[in-house]
C-alpha positions in Angstrom: 5.2 -3.5 -67.6 4.0 -5.7 -64.7 7.4 -5.2 -63.0 7.0 -1.4 -63.0 3.4 -1.6 -61.9 4.5 -3.9 -59.0 7.2 -1.4 -58.0 4.7 1.5 -58.2 2.3 -0.4 -56.0 5.0 -1.1 -53.4 6.1 2.6 -53.4 2.4 3.7 -52.9 1.9 1.1 -50.1 5.1 2.2 -48.4 4.0 5.9 -48.6 0.6 5.0 -47.2 2.2 3.0 -44.4 4.5 5.8 -43.4 1.7 8.3 -43.5 -0.5 6.0 -41.3 2.2 5.8 -38.7 2.9 9.3 -37.4 5.5 10.0 -34.8 4.9 10.8 -31.2 2.4 13.6 -30.6 2.8 16.0 -27.7 -0.2 15.7 -25.4 0.7 18.0 -22.6 3.7 19.9 -21.2 4.6 21.7 -18.0 7.7 23.7 -18.8 7.9 26.3 -16.0 11.2 25.7 -14.2 12.3 28.0 -11.5 14.8 25.8 -9.8 15.5 22.3 -8.7 12.2 21.1 -7.3 13.2 18.1 -5.1 15.9 15.6 -4.6 15.2 11.9 -4.8 17.3 8.8 -4.5 18.2 9.2 -0.9 17.0 7.1 2.1 14.9 10.0 3.1 13.2 10.3 -0.3 13.9 7.2 -2.4 11.5 8.0 -5.3 9.8 11.0 -7.0 6.4 10.9 -8.7 4.2 13.1 -10.7 0.6 12.3 -11.4 -0.9 13.3 -14.8 -4.1 13.0 -16.8 -3.8 12.5 -20.5 -6.1 14.8 -22.4 -6.6 12.2 -25.2 -6.7 8.4 -25.4 -3.8 6.8 -27.2 -0.6 4.7 -26.8 1.8 6.3 -24.3 5.1 6.7 -26.1 7.5 8.7 -23.9 7.8 11.1 -21.0 10.4 13.7 -20.9 11.6 15.1 -17.5 14.2 17.7 -16.6 16.7 16.2 -14.1 20.1 17.1 -12.7 22.6 15.3 -10.5 23.1 16.2 -6.9 26.7 15.3 -6.1 28.0 12.5 -8.3 25.4 9.7 -8.7 26.9 6.9 -10.9 23.8 4.7 -11.5 20.8 4.8 -13.8 17.3 6.0 -13.4 14.2 4.1 -14.3 10.6 5.3 -14.8 7.6 3.2 -14.1 4.0 4.1 -15.0 1.2 3.1 -12.7 -2.6 3.5 -12.7 -3.9 5.5 -9.8 -5.3 3.6 -6.8 -7.1 6.1 -4.6 -4.2 8.5 -4.4 -1.3 6.1 -4.5 0.4 4.2 -7.4 -1.7 1.1 -8.3 -1.2 -1.4 -11.0 2.1 -1.2 -13.0 1.4 -0.6 -16.7 4.9 0.2 -18.1 8.6 0.6 -17.4 11.3 2.4 -19.2 13.6 -0.2 -20.4 16.8 1.7 -21.1 19.6 2.8 -18.9 19.5 6.5 -18.8 22.4 7.6 -16.7 25.0 9.8 -18.4 27.7 11.9 -16.9 26.0 15.3 -16.4 27.0 18.3 -14.4 24.1 20.6 -15.5 20.3 20.0 -15.6 19.5 17.8 -18.5 16.4 16.6 -20.3 15.9 12.8 -19.8 13.7 11.0 -22.2 12.0 7.9 -20.8 10.9 5.8 -23.8 8.2 3.3 -23.1 8.5 0.6 -25.8 5.7 -1.6 -24.5 2.4 -0.7 -26.0 0.4 0.9 -23.2 -3.0 2.3 -24.0 -3.9 5.3 -21.9 -7.4 6.7 -21.3 -8.2 10.4 -21.5 -8.9 12.2 -18.2 -7.6 9.2 -16.2 -5.0 9.6 -13.5 -1.6 7.9 -14.0 1.6 8.1 -12.0 5.1 8.3 -13.4 7.5 7.2 -10.7 11.3 7.8 -11.1 13.8 5.8 -9.0 17.4 4.9 -9.2 19.0 1.6 -9.8 21.9 2.0 -7.4 22.3 2.6 -3.7 20.4 5.4 -2.0 22.6 8.3 -1.0 22.0 11.6 0.8 25.0 13.2 -1.1 24.9 11.6 -4.5 21.3 11.5 -5.9 19.1 13.2 -8.5 17.0 16.4 -8.6 13.8 16.9 -10.6 13.4 20.4 -11.8 10.1 22.2 -12.0 8.2 25.3 -11.0 7.1 26.4 -7.6 4.7 29.2 -7.1 2.6 30.5 -4.2 0.0 32.1 -6.3 -1.0 29.6 -9.0 -1.0 25.9 -9.9 1.2 25.4 -13.0 -0.2 22.0 -13.9 -3.8 21.4 -12.8 -4.1 17.8 -14.1 -1.8 16.3 -11.5 0.5 16.7 -8.5 4.1 16.1 -7.5 5.0 13.5 -4.8 8.0 12.3 -2.9 8.1 8.9 -1.3 9.4 8.9 2.3 11.6 6.3 4.0 8.5 4.4 5.2 7.2 4.1 1.7 4.4 6.7 2.0 3.7 9.2 -0.8 3.6 12.8 0.3 2.0 15.4 -2.0 4.4 18.3 -2.4 2.0 20.2 -4.6 0.1 21.9 -1.8 -2.3 24.8 -1.6 0.4 27.0 -0.1 3.2 26.1 -2.4 2.4 24.8 -5.9 5.1 22.4 -7.2 5.0 20.4 -10.4 7.8 18.7 -12.4 9.1 20.1 -15.7 7.8 17.3 -18.0 6.1 16.5 -21.2 4.0 13.5 -22.2 3.8 12.1 -25.7 1.5 9.5 -27.3 0.8 7.9 -30.6 -2.6 7.1 -32.1 
């Protein structure tokens, strides 16, 4: 009898444990995609960034971005998450730790998993910055997809940026042309 009671207790504990650990929860999404937004990974524009403000506090789990190759890049991409420092990336809080390159010819969804526990605050600005691991190239690089409109801002909780060859961040989400990456952000409680 004790054996069965022990097994029943273990089953109940396992069920409670599984119920207490839900999977990633979608916090926000910007899925309007008209065309490739911008190319990055060249000497002219080494990195792409999108600022975002989580709507809830939690542990950042992953960010999904729609990306396509421009030419034939043969290296990986990496994403780093930074706190905002007066309009530029500040303290590094997380890095995607998987190699993400696969041979693709069409736009593809890339999932940047963040395995390190990073607690994010609601309504606080963070940057996700995407770069490549290989040589910069003007003919073989990557393109982030997104929406661009002249009459509305698709994502009002952040802006898209390109880094120039001098290391400056240039906001490409302007008042005359609204641009934001096609992305989604997930968290766990």
